[in-house]
C-alpha positions as CSV (number, residue, x, y, z in Angstrom):
1,X,-28.7,-14.5,19.8
2,X,-29.9,-11.1,21.0
3,X,-29.9,-9.2,24.2
4,X,-32.4,-10.1,26.9
5,X,-33.6,-7.5,29.4
6,X,-30.5,-5.3,28.6
7,X,-28.0,-8.1,29.3
8,X,-25.7,-9.0,26.5
9,X,-25.3,-12.6,25.5
10,X,-21.6,-13.4,25.4
11,X,-21.6,-16.1,22.7
12,X,-22.6,-14.1,19.6
13,X,-20.0,-15.6,17.3
14,X,-19.4,-15.6,13.6
15,X,-20.5,-18.4,11.3
16,X,-17.7,-20.2,9.5
17,X,-19.7,-23.0,8.0
18,X,-19.7,-21.1,4.7
19,X,-16.0,-22.0,4.6
20,X,-16.0,-25.4,6.2
21,X,-17.9,-27.2,9.0
22,X,-14.7,-28.5,10.8
23,X,-11.2,-29.6,10.1
24,X,-12.5,-33.1,9.5
25,X,-14.9,-31.7,6.8
26,X,-14.2,-33.7,3.7
27,X,-14.2,-30.5,1.6
28,X,-11.4,-29.0,3.8
29,X,-9.3,-32.1,3.4
30,X,-10.0,-32.3,-0.4
31,X,-9.1,-28.6,-0.8
32,X,-5.9,-29.1,1.0
33,X,-5.0,-32.0,-1.3
34,X,-6.0,-29.9,-4.4
35,X,-3.7,-27.1,-3.3
36,X,-0.8,-29.6,-3.2
37,X,-1.8,-30.9,-6.6
38,X,-2.0,-27.4,-8.1
39,X,1.4,-26.5,-6.6
40,X,3.0,-29.6,-8.2
41,X,1.3,-28.8,-11.5
42,X,2.5,-25.2,-11.5
43,X,6.1,-26.3,-11.4
44,X,5.9,-26.9,-15.2
45,X,5.6,-23.2,-16.1
46,X,9.3,-22.2,-15.9
47,X,9.9,-25.1,-18.4
48,X,7.4,-23.8,-20.9
49,X,8.2,-21.3,-23.8
50,X,7.2,-17.7,-23.1
51,X,4.0,-17.9,-25.1
52,X,0.9,-15.9,-24.4
53,X,-1.3,-19.1,-24.1
54,X,0.9,-20.4,-21.3
55,X,0.7,-17.1,-19.4
56,X,-3.1,-17.1,-19.7
57,X,-3.1,-20.7,-18.3
58,X,-0.8,-19.6,-15.5
59,X,-3.0,-16.6,-14.5
60,X,-6.1,-18.7,-14.5
61,X,-4.4,-21.3,-12.3
62,X,-2.9,-18.7,-10.0
63,X,-6.2,-17.0,-9.4
64,X,-7.9,-20.3,-8.6
65,X,-5.0,-21.2,-6.2
66,X,-5.1,-17.8,-4.5
67,X,-8.8,-18.3,-3.7
68,X,-8.3,-21.8,-2.5
69,X,-5.4,-21.0,-0.2
70,X,-7.3,-18.0,1.1
71,X,-10.3,-20.2,1.9
72,X,-8.2,-22.8,3.8
73,X,-6.1,-20.3,5.6
74,X,-9.0,-18.1,6.5
75,X,-10.8,-20.9,8.2
76,X,-7.7,-21.8,10.1
77,X,-6.8,-18.2,11.2
78,X,-10.4,-17.2,12.0
79,X,-10.8,-20.3,14.2
80,X,-7.5,-19.5,15.9
81,X,-8.4,-15.8,16.4
82,X,-11.6,-16.8,18.1
83,X,-9.7,-19.3,20.3
84,X,-6.0,-19.1,20.3
85,X,-5.9,-22.4,22.2
86,X,-7.5,-24.3,19.4
87,X,-4.6,-26.7,18.7
88,X,-6.2,-28.2,15.6
89,X,-6.1,-24.7,14.0
90,X,-2.5,-24.2,15.2
91,X,-1.6,-27.6,13.6
92,X,-3.2,-26.8,10.2
93,X,-1.7,-23.3,10.1
94,X,1.6,-25.0,10.3
95,X,0.6,-27.6,7.6
96,X,-0.5,-24.9,5.2
97,X,2.5,-22.7,5.8
98,X,4.9,-25.7,5.3
99,X,3.1,-26.7,2.1
100,X,3.4,-23.1,0.7
101,X,7.0,-22.8,1.8
102,X,7.9,-26.0,-0.1
103,X,6.8,-24.1,-3.3
104,X,9.1,-21.1,-2.7
105,X,11.8,-22.3,-5.1
106,X,9.2,-22.9,-7.9
107,X,7.5,-19.6,-7.2
108,X,10.8,-17.8,-7.6
109,X,11.4,-19.6,-10.9
110,X,7.9,-18.7,-12.1
111,X,8.5,-15.0,-11.3
112,X,11.7,-15.2,-13.3
113,X,9.8,-16.9,-16.2
114,X,7.2,-14.1,-16.2
115,X,9.9,-11.4,-16.2
116,X,11.2,-12.8,-19.5
117,X,8.0,-12.0,-21.4
118,X,7.8,-9.1,-23.7
119,X,4.6,-7.6,-22.4
120,X,4.2,-5.2,-25.4
121,X,3.6,-8.2,-27.6
122,X,0.7,-9.5,-25.4
123,X,-2.8,-8.5,-26.6
124,X,-5.1,-11.0,-24.9
125,X,-7.7,-9.1,-22.8
126,X,-7.3,-11.4,-19.8
127,X,-3.6,-10.8,-19.8
128,X,-4.1,-7.0,-20.3
129,X,-6.4,-7.0,-17.3
130,X,-3.5,-8.3,-15.2
131,X,-0.8,-6.1,-16.7
132,X,-0.3,-4.0,-13.6
133,X,0.4,-7.1,-11.5
134,X,2.5,-8.7,-14.2
135,X,4.7,-5.6,-14.4
136,X,5.0,-5.5,-10.6
137,X,6.2,-9.1,-10.7
138,X,8.8,-8.2,-13.3
139,X,10.0,-5.1,-11.3
140,X,10.3,-7.1,-8.1
141,X,12.2,-9.9,-9.8
142,X,15.5,-8.0,-9.0
143,X,14.9,-8.7,-5.3
144,X,14.6,-12.5,-5.8
145,X,17.4,-14.7,-4.6
146,X,18.5,-18.0,-6.2
147,X,15.9,-20.8,-6.1
148,X,17.6,-22.7,-3.3
149,X,17.9,-19.6,-1.1
150,X,14.2,-18.8,-1.7
151,X,13.3,-22.3,-0.5
152,X,15.5,-22.0,2.6
153,X,14.0,-18.6,3.6
154,X,10.4,-19.8,3.1
155,X,11.0,-22.9,5.2
156,X,12.9,-21.1,7.9
157,X,10.0,-18.6,8.2
158,X,7.6,-21.4,9.3
159,X,9.8,-22.1,12.4
160,X,10.9,-18.5,12.7
161,X,8.7,-15.4,12.5
162,X,5.5,-17.3,12.0
163,X,6.1,-19.4,15.1
164,X,7.1,-16.3,17.1
165,X,3.9,-14.5,16.0
166,X,1.7,-17.4,17.2
167,X,3.6,-17.5,20.5
168,X,3.1,-13.8,21.0
169,X,-0.7,-14.2,20.2
170,X,-1.0,-17.0,22.8
171,X,0.8,-14.9,25.5
172,X,-1.5,-11.9,24.9
173,X,-4.8,-13.8,24.5
174,X,-4.2,-15.8,27.6
175,X,-2.9,-12.9,29.7
176,X,-4.9,-12.5,32.9
177,X,-5.3,-9.0,34.4
178,X,-6.0,-8.9,38.1
179,X,-8.0,-5.9,39.3
180,X,-9.6,-5.6,42.7
181,X,-8.9,-9.3,43.3
182,X,-10.8,-10.3,40.2
183,X,-9.3,-11.8,37.0
184,X,-10.2,-10.2,33.6
185,X,-9.1,-11.0,30.0
186,X,-7.0,-8.2,28.6
187,X,-9.6,-7.4,26.0
188,X,-12.2,-6.5,28.6
189,X,-9.7,-4.4,30.6
190,X,-8.8,-2.4,27.5
191,X,-12.5,-1.6,27.0
192,X,-12.5,-0.1,30.5
193,X,-10.5,2.8,29.1
194,X,-13.9,4.1,27.9
195,X,-15.6,3.8,31.3
196,X,-17.5,6.8,32.8
197,X,-15.9,6.0,36.1
198,X,-12.4,7.6,36.5
199,X,-11.4,5.2,39.2
200,X,-12.2,2.2,36.9
201,X,-10.2,3.8,34.1
202,X,-7.2,4.4,36.4
203,X,-7.3,1.0,38.0
204,X,-7.7,-0.7,34.6
205,X,-4.6,1.1,33.3
206,X,-2.5,0.3,36.4
207,X,-3.7,-3.4,36.4
208,X,-2.9,-3.7,32.7
209,X,0.6,-2.2,33.0
210,X,1.3,-4.6,36.0
211,X,0.0,-7.6,34.0
212,X,2.5,-7.3,31.2
213,X,5.5,-8.0,33.5
214,X,4.5,-11.7,33.5
215,X,4.9,-11.9,29.7
216,X,7.2,-9.0,28.7
217,X,10.3,-11.1,28.2
218,X,8.5,-13.6,26.0
219,X,7.0,-10.9,23.9
220,X,10.3,-9.0,23.6
221,X,11.9,-12.2,22.4
222,X,9.2,-12.5,19.7
223,X,9.6,-8.9,18.7
224,X,13.4,-9.2,18.5
225,X,13.2,-12.4,16.5
226,X,10.6,-11.0,14.0
227,X,12.4,-7.7,13.4
228,X,15.7,-9.6,13.2
229,X,14.3,-11.8,10.4
230,X,12.9,-8.7,8.6
231,X,16.3,-7.0,8.7
232,X,18.1,-10.1,7.5
233,X,15.8,-10.9,4.6
234,X,15.7,-7.2,3.5
235,X,19.5,-7.1,3.3
236,X,19.7,-10.5,1.6
237,X,17.2,-9.4,-1.1
238,X,19.1,-6.1,-1.8
239,X,16.6,-3.6,-0.5
240,X,18.1,-0.3,0.8
241,X,16.0,-0.7,4.0
242,X,13.0,-2.4,5.6
243,X,11.1,0.8,4.9
244,X,11.9,0.7,1.2
245,X,10.6,-2.8,1.0
246,X,7.4,-1.7,2.7
247,X,7.0,1.3,0.3
248,X,7.5,-1.0,-2.7
249,X,5.0,-3.5,-1.3
250,X,2.6,-0.6,-0.6
251,X,2.8,0.7,-4.2
252,X,3.6,4.1,-2.7
253,X,6.4,6.5,-3.4
254,X,8.9,7.8,-0.9
255,X,7.8,11.4,-1.9
256,X,4.2,10.6,-0.9
257,X,5.3,9.2,2.5
258,X,7.6,12.2,3.1
259,X,4.9,14.7,2.4
260,X,2.4,12.7,4.6
261,X,4.8,12.5,7.5
262,X,5.7,16.2,7.2
263,X,2.0,17.1,7.3
264,X,1.5,14.9,10.3
265,X,4.4,16.4,12.2
266,X,3.2,19.9,11.4
267,X,-0.2,19.0,13.0
268,X,1.2,17.8,16.3
269,X,0.9,21.2,18.1
270,X,-2.8,21.3,17.1
271,X,-3.4,18.0,18.8
272,X,-1.2,18.9,21.8
273,X,-3.5,21.9,22.3
274,X,-6.6,19.6,22.0
275,X,-5.2,17.2,24.7
276,X,-4.4,20.2,27.0
277,X,-7.9,21.6,26.5
278,X,-9.4,18.3,27.5
279,X,-7.0,17.9,30.4
280,X,-7.8,21.3,31.8
281,X,-11.6,20.6,31.5
282,X,-11.1,17.4,33.5
283,X,-9.1,19.3,36.1
284,X,-5.5,18.3,35.2
285,X,-2.6,20.9,35.0
286,X,0.2,18.8,33.6
287,X,-1.5,17.3,30.6
288,X,-3.9,14.4,30.2
289,X,-3.0,11.1,31.9
290,X,-2.8,8.2,29.5
291,X,-5.8,6.4,31.2
292,X,-8.0,9.5,30.6
293,X,-7.4,9.8,26.9
294,X,-10.8,8.3,26.2
295,X,-12.5,9.7,29.3
296,X,-16.0,10.9,28.4
297,X,-16.2,14.7,28.9
298,X,-20.0,14.9,29.2
299,X,-22.5,12.8,31.1
300,X,-24.5,11.5,28.2
301,X,-26.0,8.1,27.8
302,X,-23.8,6.7,25.1
303,X,-24.8,3.1,25.8
304,X,-25.2,1.3,22.5
305,X,-25.9,-2.4,22.9
306,X,-25.0,-4.4,19.8
307,X,-28.5,-4.4,18.4
308,X,-28.9,-0.6,18.7
309,X,-25.3,0.0,17.4
310,X,-25.9,-2.3,14.4
311,X,-29.2,-0.5,13.4
312,X,-27.5,2.9,13.8
313,X,-24.7,1.9,11.4
314,X,-27.1,0.5,8.8
315,X,-29.1,3.7,8.9
316,X,-26.1,6.0,8.5
317,X,-24.5,3.9,5.8
318,X,-27.8,3.9,3.9
319,X,-27.8,7.8,4.0
320,X,-24.7,7.6,1.9
321,X,-25.7,4.8,-0.4
322,X,-28.2,2.0,-0.4
323,X,-25.5,-0.4,-1.5
324,X,-23.4,0.3,1.6
325,X,-26.4,0.1,3.9
326,X,-27.5,-3.2,2.4
327,X,-24.0,-4.6,2.7
328,X,-23.9,-3.8,6.5
329,X,-27.4,-5.3,7.0
330,X,-26.3,-8.5,5.2
331,X,-23.1,-8.8,7.2
332,X,-25.0,-8.4,10.5
333,X,-27.9,-10.6,9.7
334,X,-25.8,-13.5,8.3
335,X,-23.6,-13.7,11.4
336,X,-20.4,-12.6,9.8
337,X,-19.4,-10.9,13.0
338,X,-17.8,-12.3,16.2
339,X,-19.0,-9.7,18.7
340,X,-17.9,-9.8,22.3
341,X,-14.7,-10.2,24.2
342,X,-13.9,-13.6,25.9
343,X,-11.0,-15.5,27.3
344,X,-8.8,-17.0,24.6
345,X,-10.1,-14.6,21.9
346,X,-7.6,-12.2,20.4
347,X,-7.9,-8.5,21.2
348,X,-8.7,-5.5,19.0
349,X,-10.8,-5.7,15.9
350,X,-10.3,-6.7,12.3
351,X,-12.0,-7.6,9.0
352,X,-11.0,-10.7,6.9
353,X,-12.3,-10.3,3.4
354,X,-13.0,-13.6,1.8
355,X,-12.8,-13.1,-2.0
356,X,-13.0,-16.9,-2.3
357,X,-16.7,-16.9,-1.3
358,X,-17.5,-13.2,-1.8
359,X,-18.1,-12.6,1.9
360,X,-16.2,-11.2,4.9
361,X,-15.8,-12.0,8.6
362,X,-15.4,-9.4,11.3
363,X,-13.9,-9.7,14.8
364,X,-15.0,-7.1,17.4
365,X,-14.5,-6.9,21.1
366,X,-17.8,-5.0,21.6
367,X,-18.2,-3.1,24.8
368,X,-21.5,-1.2,24.4
369,X,-19.9,2.2,23.9
370,X,-20.4,4.6,21.0
371,X,-16.7,4.0,20.2
372,X,-17.6,0.4,19.6
373,X,-20.2,1.5,17.1
374,X,-17.5,3.4,15.3
375,X,-15.2,0.4,15.4
376,X,-18.0,-1.7,13.8
377,X,-18.4,0.9,11.1
378,X,-14.7,0.9,10.5
379,X,-14.5,-2.9,10.1
380,X,-17.6,-3.0,7.9
381,X,-15.9,-0.4,5.7
382,X,-13.1,-2.8,5.1
383,X,-15.7,-5.4,4.2
384,X,-17.4,-3.1,1.7
385,X,-14.0,-2.5,0.1
386,X,-13.7,-6.2,-0.4
387,X,-17.3,-6.3,-1.7
388,X,-16.4,-3.8,-4.4
389,X,-13.5,-6.0,-5.4
390,X,-15.5,-9.2,-5.8
391,X,-15.9,-8.6,-9.5
392,X,-12.1,-8.7,-9.8
393,X,-9.9,-11.8,-10.0
394,X,-8.0,-12.8,-6.8
395,X,-4.7,-11.3,-8.2
396,X,-6.4,-8.0,-9.0
397,X,-8.2,-7.8,-5.6
398,X,-5.0,-7.7,-3.6
399,X,-4.6,-4.1,-2.5
400,X,-1.7,-2.6,-0.5
401,X,-1.7,-1.6,3.1
402,X,-2.1,2.2,2.9
403,X,-5.3,2.0,0.8
404,X,-6.6,-0.7,3.1
405,X,-7.5,1.9,5.8
406,X,-9.3,4.3,3.5
407,X,-12.7,2.7,3.1
408,X,-12.9,1.9,6.8
409,X,-12.1,5.5,7.8
410,X,-14.5,6.8,5.2
411,X,-17.3,4.7,6.8
412,X,-16.3,6.0,10.2
413,X,-16.6,9.6,8.9
414,X,-20.1,8.9,7.4
415,X,-21.4,7.6,10.7
416,X,-19.9,10.4,12.8
417,X,-21.0,13.2,10.5
418,X,-24.5,11.8,10.2
419,X,-24.7,11.3,14.0
420,X,-23.8,15.0,14.6
421,X,-26.7,16.3,12.6
422,X,-29.5,15.3,14.9
423,X,-27.6,15.3,18.2
424,X,-28.2,17.4,21.2
425,X,-25.3,19.7,22.4
426,X,-24.1,17.1,24.9
427,X,-24.3,14.3,22.2
428,X,-22.4,16.5,19.8
429,X,-19.7,16.9,22.3
430,X,-19.6,13.1,22.8
431,X,-19.4,12.4,19.1
432,X,-16.8,15.1,18.5
433,X,-14.7,13.9,21.4
434,X,-14.9,10.4,19.9
435,X,-13.9,11.7,16.4
436,X,-11.0,13.8,17.7
437,X,-9.8,11.1,20.0
438,X,-9.7,8.7,17.0
439,X,-8.0,11.3,14.8
440,X,-5.4,11.9,17.5
441,X,-4.7,8.1,17.6
442,X,-4.3,8.0,13.9
443,X,-2.1,11.1,13.6
444,X,-0.3,11.4,16.9
445,X,-0.1,7.9,18.2
446,X,0.6,6.5,14.7
447,X,3.4,9.1,14.4
448,X,4.8,7.8,17.6
449,X,4.6,4.2,16.4
450,X,6.4,5.2,13.2
451,X,9.2,6.8,15.3
452,X,9.3,3.7,17.6
453,X,9.5,1.1,14.8
454,X,12.1,3.1,12.9
455,X,14.4,3.4,15.9
456,X,13.7,-0.2,17.0
457,X,14.8,-1.6,13.6
458,X,17.9,0.6,13.6
459,X,18.9,-0.6,17.1
460,X,18.0,-4.2,16.3
461,X,20.7,-4.2,13.6
462,X,23.2,-4.0,16.5
463,X,21.6,-7.0,18.3
464,X,18.6,-7.9,20.4
465,X,17.0,-5.3,22.6
466,X,16.2,-5.8,26.3
467,X,12.7,-5.2,27.6
468,X,14.0,-2.0,29.2
469,X,15.4,-0.7,25.9
470,X,12.2,-1.4,24.1
471,X,10.1,0.3,26.8
472,X,12.5,3.3,26.7
473,X,12.1,3.6,22.9
474,X,8.3,3.5,23.3
475,X,8.2,6.2,25.9
476,X,10.7,8.4,23.9
477,X,8.5,8.2,20.8
478,X,5.3,9.0,22.8
479,X,6.9,12.0,24.4
480,X,8.1,13.3,21.0
481,X,4.7,12.8,19.4
482,X,2.3,13.9,22.2
483,X,4.5,16.6,23.7
484,X,3.0,18.1,26.8
485,X,-0.5,17.2,25.7
486,X,-0.2,14.1,27.9
487,X,1.1,13.8,31.5
488,X,4.6,12.5,30.8
489,X,4.6,10.6,34.1
490,X,1.7,8.4,33.0
491,X,2.5,7.2,29.5
492,X,2.3,3.6,28.2
493,X,5.7,1.7,28.0
494,X,4.0,-1.5,26.8
495,X,2.1,-0.4,23.7
496,X,4.4,-2.6,21.7
497,X,3.1,-5.8,23.4
498,X,-0.4,-6.3,22.2
499,X,-0.5,-4.2,19.0
500,X,-0.3,-6.9,16.2
501,X,1.2,-4.5,13.7
502,X,4.8,-5.0,14.8
503,X,4.8,-8.8,14.5
504,X,4.6,-9.6,10.8
505,X,8.1,-10.0,9.4
506,X,7.0,-9.3,5.8
507,X,4.8,-6.3,6.7
508,X,6.8,-3.8,8.7
509,X,5.7,-0.3,9.3
510,X,2.0,-1.0,9.5
511,X,1.4,2.4,11.1
512,X,1.6,5.2,8.5
513,X,-1.1,3.4,6.4
514,X,-3.6,4.4,9.1
515,X,-2.8,8.1,8.7
516,X,-2.8,7.7,5.0
517,X,-6.2,6.1,5.1
518,X,-7.7,8.7,7.5
519,X,-6.5,11.7,5.6
520,X,-7.3,10.2,2.2
521,X,-10.8,9.4,3.5
522,X,-11.2,13.0,4.7
523,X,-10.3,14.1,1.2
524,X,-12.8,11.7,-0.3
525,X,-15.5,12.9,2.1
526,X,-14.8,16.4,0.9
527,X,-15.5,15.3,-2.7
528,X,-18.7,13.7,-1.5
529,X,-19.8,17.0,0.0
530,X,-19.2,18.7,-3.3
531,X,-20.8,16.0,-5.5
532,X,-23.6,14.7,-3.3
533,X,-25.1,11.3,-3.6
534,X,-23.8,10.7,-7.1
535,X,-20.4,10.3,-5.5
536,X,-21.4,6.9,-4.2
537,X,-20.9,5.4,-7.7
538,X,-17.5,7.2,-8.1
539,X,-16.5,5.9,-4.7
540,X,-17.3,2.2,-5.5
541,X,-15.4,2.5,-8.8
542,X,-12.4,4.0,-6.9
543,X,-12.4,1.0,-4.5
544,X,-12.6,-1.5,-7.4
545,X,-9.4,-0.1,-8.9
546,X,-7.3,-0.4,-5.7
547,X,-5.8,-3.8,-6.5
548,X,-4.4,-3.0,-9.9
549,X,-2.9,0.5,-9.7
550,X,-0.2,2.2,-7.6
551,X,-1.5,4.6,-5.0
552,X,-0.7,7.8,-6.9
553,X,-2.7,6.6,-9.9
554,X,-5.6,5.4,-7.7
555,X,-5.7,9.0,-6.3
556,X,-5.6,10.5,-9.8
557,X,-8.7,8.4,-10.7
558,X,-10.7,10.8,-8.5
559,X,-8.6,13.9,-9.2
560,X,-6.4,13.7,-6.1
561,X,-2.6,14.4,-6.1
562,X,-1.1,12.4,-3.2
563,X,2.3,14.1,-3.6
564,X,0.8,17.5,-2.9
565,X,1.1,18.9,0.6
566,X,-2.0,21.0,0.0
567,X,-4.1,17.8,-0.3
568,X,-3.0,16.4,3.0
569,X,-3.2,19.8,4.7
570,X,-6.8,20.3,3.5
571,X,-7.7,17.1,5.3
572,X,-5.9,18.3,8.5
573,X,-7.8,21.5,8.2
574,X,-11.1,19.5,8.4
575,X,-9.9,18.1,11.7
576,X,-9.0,21.6,12.9
577,X,-12.6,22.7,12.2
578,X,-13.8,19.9,14.4
579,X,-11.4,21.0,17.2
580,X,-12.7,24.6,17.0
581,X,-16.3,23.3,17.2
582,X,-15.3,21.0,20.1
583,X,-13.7,23.9,22.0
584,X,-16.8,26.2,21.4
585,X,-19.2,23.6,22.6
586,X,-17.0,22.9,25.6
587,X,-17.2,26.5,26.6
588,X,-20.9,26.5,26.4
589,X,-21.4,23.4,28.6
């Protein structure tokens, strides 16, 4: 549906029929049975000799299984994200998780079987194409437990962290925020942070904070349980720390992370000054209140309904490459996007790449602001990344967390830079403010989240934390990262409640990948400025490699050294230039 007389239609939802028509769909039921059949068949591999023909057969079967499981679970999770009260989806999520958990012992045996191969003796091209993933399996073999323990851990997870995650999602998605006597879903209240009306922003912030008190203990229990599981499993497997496990899974060296974090910390005073500049312009003396972080600084019509925003994104993507523009047009026209906030729908935004059908699905909570256009560009960037990997097998299309945020941020940069070119002074200020606000979130707030999660995990080793302790850790981390850029009397003690990144037991520290993605995207954009339109081909090839190389080697493919502080600082310097321009334009208003 489209907008009618300027009013948005609230039921613009994604199409899932390309996956299945319902849970009763015969294809859904047949695919579920096929997964069970394949899992049973794959138990044979550890009993077979270490011959190349058997490894080829395994790789082919594993790739087919990965696509099949992705298709089933995507339908379940997308249905659940659109309506967290869909109990059929909840039921089948448990069915699939239990089925996969039952294979954990066999999976561990297969990994040990693979580790026994002499890879130097394998010459088949299909095997060679999967050599990075095979070597990775061999290296991670040392963190496997005995078969029975692997089975126990996998089965306990279905009633442990997986269940706590679903519980947290239900609490947040059903949370009712009361403002001026009216009930709003949390997603709609969060969008009010971008309102032009200061009183609405302030009331929304206060109502949001007040609302969390009704669910804070349940969410704290979920957080404690999930982090407790992550710590226990990490120790059992023999990792030095939860962070080390994340770095190994991220295909990223400690040296790269240390250099990245050091560069981020060095940039904090630059952002503190930016926040103070904005605070003073808005009439504050003690830093910017939390609820005015996204306050518009100029009175410019930034109203972008979904149709206008969609067209804008397509045009700007096409200015970089026709392939990217055509991809965005296809995603929008084929109803791959669930657009507006509503009760029962999860908050935030995400992209789910569906390698199994060579498509993607996108969840937005669109609020008709320019920032919503940028969010759309961000998520479509994720989708294009998946699109560039469609030529790869499922195993070679599985890229790690840090690189996941690069294509999305690169697409944001394209849209913002293109928008600046033909903008009036007031529009330039609006676009720059949006850009700098986003950069501050990805550098400053992400730094605070890294501090928070690091300290949370350390304290959780001693036992569960109370709500008050978790809130204190959050405020402490925000003060350290934002400094006096924000009014320290109006911070956000509940930022741990609705951010999904803290609630996956196997994917801790989903924070620094955003900073990695932003600054790597800036570096890639710098290469684009040097090389021009021919860089589009280089960029697509770069994305196609991200599932079968470590991050440092992916960087080398385009001449980037990720362990060099100079590279990261050059990207920070690009943000500094935008701050200088922002300050100059602000003085001229």
